[in-house]
C-alpha positions in Angstrom: -11.1 -28.7 -33.6 -7.5 -27.1 -33.7 -7.1 -23.4 -32.5 -6.4 -20.5 -34.9 -2.9 -20.7 -36.1 -2.6 -16.9 -36.8 -3.5 -16.1 -32.9 0.1 -15.3 -32.6 0.8 -13.5 -35.5 3.8 -11.4 -35.0 3.2 -7.9 -34.6 4.8 -5.7 -37.3 3.9 -2.5 -36.9 2.9 -0.8 -33.5 -0.7 -0.9 -32.7 -2.7 2.4 -33.2 -6.1 3.1 -31.3 -7.6 3.1 -35.1 -6.5 -1.0 -35.1 -8.2 -1.6 -31.9 -11.6 0.4 -33.5 -11.1 -1.9 -36.4 -11.1 -4.8 -34.1 -14.7 -4.1 -32.8 -16.1 -4.0 -36.8 -17.3 -0.5 -36.6 -19.4 -0.7 -39.7 -21.5 -3.9 -38.3 -21.6 -1.9 -35.2 -23.3 0.8 -36.8 -26.1 -1.4 -37.9 -26.5 -2.9 -34.7 -26.8 0.1 -32.9 -29.3 1.4 -35.5 -31.7 -1.6 -35.2 -31.2 -1.6 -31.6 -32.0 1.8 -31.2 -35.3 1.2 -33.3 -36.3 -1.5 -30.9 -35.8 0.8 -27.9 -38.0 3.6 -29.3 -40.7 1.7 -30.8 -41.1 -0.3 -27.7 -44.4 0.8 -25.5 -43.9 3.2 -22.3 -40.5 5.6 -21.9 -36.9 5.1 -20.8 -34.9 7.7 -19.0 -33.0 9.3 -22.0 -29.6 8.9 -20.1 -30.2 5.2 -19.3 -31.6 4.7 -23.1 -28.2 6.0 -24.0 -26.6 3.7 -21.9 -28.7 1.0 -23.1 -27.5 1.7 -26.6 -23.9 2.2 -25.5 -24.0 -1.3 -23.8 -25.2 -2.9 -27.3 -22.6 -1.2 -29.2 -19.6 -2.1 -27.0 -21.3 -5.9 -26.8 -21.2 -5.8 -30.7 -17.6 -4.6 -30.7 -16.6 -7.3 -28.1 -18.1 -10.2 -30.6 -16.2 -8.5 -33.4 -12.7 -8.6 -31.7 -13.5 -12.2 -30.3 -14.5 -13.0 -34.0 -11.3 -11.5 -35.3 -9.1 -13.2 -32.6 -10.6 -16.8 -33.5 -10.6 -16.2 -37.3 -7.5 -14.8 -38.0 -5.9 -18.0 -39.6 -8.7 -18.1 -42.1 -9.2 -14.1 -42.1 -5.4 -14.1 -43.2 -6.1 -16.4 -46.4 -9.3 -14.2 -47.9 -8.8 -11.1 -49.9 -12.0 -9.3 -48.3 -10.5 -9.8 -44.5 -6.6 -10.2 -45.1 -6.1 -6.5 -43.9 -8.0 -6.9 -40.5 -5.7 -5.9 -37.7 -4.6 -9.9 -36.4 -3.9 -11.1 -39.8 -1.9 -8.2 -40.7 0.4 -8.3 -37.6 -1.1 -4.9 -36.3 -2.7 -6.4 -33.2 -1.5 -9.4 -31.4 -4.2 -12.1 -31.2 -3.9 -12.3 -27.4 -4.6 -8.5 -27.3 -7.8 -9.1 -29.4 -8.9 -11.5 -27.1 -8.3 -9.6 -24.0 -10.4 -6.9 -25.7 -13.2 -8.8 -26.4 -13.6 -10.5 -22.9 -13.1 -7.1 -21.0 -15.7 -5.4 -23.5 -17.8 -8.4 -23.0 -18.0 -8.1 -19.2 -18.3 -4.6 -19.3 -21.2 -4.3 -21.2 -23.4 -6.9 -20.1 -22.7 -5.9 -16.3 -23.5 -2.0 -16.8 -26.6 -3.2 -19.1 -27.8 -5.3 -16.0 -27.1 -2.3 -13.7 -28.5 0.5 -15.6 -31.8 -1.1 -17.3 -32.9 -4.8 -16.3 -31.2 -8.1 -16.2 -33.3 -9.3 -19.0 -31.7 -7.1 -21.4 -28.3 -7.9 -19.9 -29.2 -11.7 -20.5 -30.3 -11.2 -24.0 -26.8 -9.3 -24.6 -24.6 -11.8 -22.9 -26.4 -14.9 -25.1 -25.6 -12.6 -28.1 -22.0 -12.0 -27.5 -21.6 -15.8 -26.7 -23.9 -17.0 -29.5 -21.6 -14.9 -32.1 -17.8 -15.7 -30.7 -18.8 -19.2 -29.7 -21.5 -20.9 -31.4 -21.2 -19.0 -35.1 -17.6 -18.3 -34.9 -15.9 -21.4 -33.3 -18.5 -23.8 -34.4 -21.2 -23.1 -37.3 -18.9 -20.9 -39.5 -16.4 -23.6 -39.9 -18.9 -26.7 -39.9 -21.9 -26.2 -41.9 -23.3 -24.4 -45.1 -26.3 -23.3 -42.7 -23.6 -20.9 -40.5 -25.2 -17.9 -41.9 -28.7 -19.0 -41.5 -28.3 -20.2 -37.8 -25.8 -17.9 -37.0 -27.9 -14.8 -38.2 -29.7 -15.1 -34.8 -26.5 -13.1 -33.3 -27.5 -10.0 -35.7 -30.9 -10.3 -35.4 -31.2 -9.9 -31.6 -30.4 -6.3 -30.8 -33.8 -4.6 -31.3 -35.3 -7.3 -29.0 -32.5 -6.3 -26.6 -33.6 -2.6 -27.2 -36.9 -3.1 -26.7 -36.5 -5.3 -23.3 -34.1 -2.6 -21.8 -37.1 -0.2 -22.1 -40.0 -2.6 -20.8 -38.0 -5.4 -19.2 -40.3 -7.8 -21.7 -39.5 -9.3 -25.1 -43.0 -9.5 -26.7 -44.4 -10.8 -30.2 -43.4 -7.4 -32.0 -39.9 -7.3 -30.6 -39.3 -10.8 -31.8 -40.8 -9.8 -35.2 -38.1 -7.2 -35.7 -36.0 -9.9 -34.8 -37.2 -12.1 -37.3 -37.0 -9.2 -40.2 -33.2 -9.4 -39.9 -32.9 -13.1 -39.3 -34.6 -13.9 -42.5 -33.1 -11.1 -44.3 -29.1 -12.5 -43.7 -29.4 -15.5 -45.7 -30.2 -13.6 -49.1 -27.8 -10.8 -48.1 -24.8 -12.5 -47.2 -25.3 -15.5 -49.8 -25.4 -12.8 -52.6 -21.8 -11.4 -51.4 -20.3 -15.1 -51.0 -21.5 -15.7 -54.8 -18.9 -13.4 -55.7 -16.4 -13.9 -53.1 -16.8 -17.9 -53.2 -13.0 -18.3 -54.0 -12.0 -16.6 -51.0 -14.2 -19.1 -48.6 -13.0 -22.3 -50.6 -9.3 -21.1 -49.9 -10.3 -20.7 -46.3 -11.8 -23.7 -45.9 -15.0 -21.9 -45.1 -18.6 -24.0 -46.0 -20.4 -21.0 -47.4 -23.2 -22.2 -49.5 -21.7 -21.5 -53.1 -18.7 -23.8 -52.2 -20.8 -26.8 -50.4 -23.8 -26.5 -52.6 -22.8 -24.5 -55.9 -23.9 -21.3 -57.4 -27.0 -22.8 -58.9 -28.5 -23.9 -55.6 -27.4 -20.8 -53.8 -29.3 -18.5 -56.3 -32.1 -21.0 -55.8 -32.0 -20.4 -52.1 -31.8 -16.9 -52.3 -35.1 -16.6 -54.2 -36.7 -18.8 -51.7 -35.3 -16.8 -48.6 -36.5 -13.7 -50.3 -40.2 -14.8 -51.1 -40.2 -15.7 -47.1 -38.6 -12.5 -46.3 -41.0 -10.0 -47.7 -44.1 -11.1 -46.1 -42.4 -10.8 -43.0 -41.3 -7.4 -43.6 -44.4 -6.1 -44.5 -46.2 -7.8 -41.3 -45.7 -4.8 -38.6 -48.0 -3.0 -40.5 -50.3 -5.5 -39.7 -49.3 -6.0 -35.7 -49.9 -2.4 -34.6 -46.0 -1.8 -35.0 -45.8 0.2 -38.4 -47.8 3.1 -40.0 -48.6 3.7 -43.6 -45.4 5.0 -44.5 -43.7 1.6 -43.4 -46.3 -0.5 -45.2 -45.6 1.5 -48.3 -42.0 1.2 -47.8 -41.8 -2.5 -47.0 -44.0 -3.1 -50.0 -42.5 -1.3 -52.8 -39.1 -2.0 -51.4 -40.0 -5.9 -51.2 -41.2 -5.9 -54.9 -37.6 -4.3 -55.9 -35.8 -6.9 -53.4 -37.9 -9.6 -55.3 -37.4 -8.7 -58.9 -33.5 -8.6 -57.8 -33.4 -12.1 -56.4 -35.4 -13.0 -59.5 -32.8 -11.8 -62.0 -29.9 -13.0 -59.7 -31.8 -16.7 -59.9 -31.9 -16.2 -64.0 -28.1 -15.0 -64.1 -25.0 -17.1 -64.1 -23.6 -15.5 -61.2 -21.1 -17.2 -59.2 -20.5 -19.5 -61.9 -17.2 -18.0 -63.2 -13.8 -17.4 -61.4 -13.4 -14.6 -58.9 -15.1 -11.7 -60.6 -13.9 -8.7 -58.5 -11.8 -5.9 -60.1 -10.0 -5.2 -56.5 -10.3 -6.0 -53.0 -13.7 -4.1 -52.7 -17.3 -5.4 -52.6 -19.0 -3.5 -55.2 -16.2 -3.4 -58.1 -17.0 -6.4 -59.9 -17.3 -7.7 -63.7 -20.4 -8.0 -65.5 -21.1 -12.0 -64.1 -21.2 -10.7 -60.8 -23.5 -7.6 -61.0 -26.8 -9.2 -60.4 -25.2 -10.6 -57.1 -23.6 -7.5 -56.0 -26.9 -5.4 -56.8 -29.0 -7.9 -54.6 -26.3 -7.6 -51.9 -26.2 -3.7 -52.0 -29.9 -3.0 -52.4 -30.4 -5.8 -49.0 -28.5 -3.0 -46.9 -30.6 0.0 -48.5 -33.9 -2.3 -47.8 -33.0 -3.1 -44.4 -31.9 0.2 -43.5 -35.2 2.0 -45.1 -37.6 -0.5 -43.1 -36.0 0.3 -39.8 -35.5 4.2 -40.6 -39.2 4.3 -41.3 -40.4 2.6 -38.1 -37.8 4.7 -36.1 -39.1 8.1 -37.8 -42.8 7.0 -37.5 -42.5 6.4 -33.9 -40.6 9.3 -33.2 -43.2 11.6 -35.1 -46.0 9.9 -33.3 -47.3 8.4 -36.5 -50.4 6.1 -35.4 -49.9 2.4 -36.2 -52.3 0.9 -38.7 -53.2 -2.1 -36.7 -55.1 -3.7 -39.5 -55.5 -7.0 -37.4 
């Protein structure tokens, strides 16, 4: 496979610190930090607060490293898509070599510091996450298969396991249950987005599900994954991880999620030309609103799930332990 041609885009403006921060995908990083912190707090036992903060910092830096490596390699396709053409490398604000260097340095720093400050299981999981996202997903899956988001979603699902391992040095079933929630959440979340950004992916040659299988098949798969997702989201209330508040949030939120997925399945989202009114993700015409609504609610639902778990454990709410 040829190396991305936009890596050497000439710099047209002086690079600012904000441009390098943007390379690290701060919005994605914030979600990674949040889910990792939840795993760290939910883990049994205690960790020195300073070491806990260092662990979260390492996970954040590792996520930023993954983002920088992704933006370096994907500069060619980013330049072709409305949603990503303003990113620092395709926009000429940062040289591709600088993005690559930043990603490599941050990767090494985060993994080594995690190993020294906590344990090498957490460091190994962090290293695996970076390599999986930057190499397996970015360089291979994203450009090769319509299952890119399904398989590649593992990288975004691992932070709570890393946080848990930083405390205990282990990765038990409940840690992987948190991972499973994010893993199963990723396809309906991103496919809902891709239904109204599919022209971007087609222009860039990225085989996202609506491009390869069409809108009808994508809507059906979103519904199927949603039906599989909700029981997994409710499961922590039955494994000693979540309490009564979590059970209510996961169940009621899950019903709303399924309703939105059903409405999307019954709609014609993704069948018309690019329905966006601008370059944003939420300003869309009527035909894409069902896809937009599920995409937006999916973010809220995942946030509520992890916020509830985090709040219950910080408040000392006893888990249900129904099994």
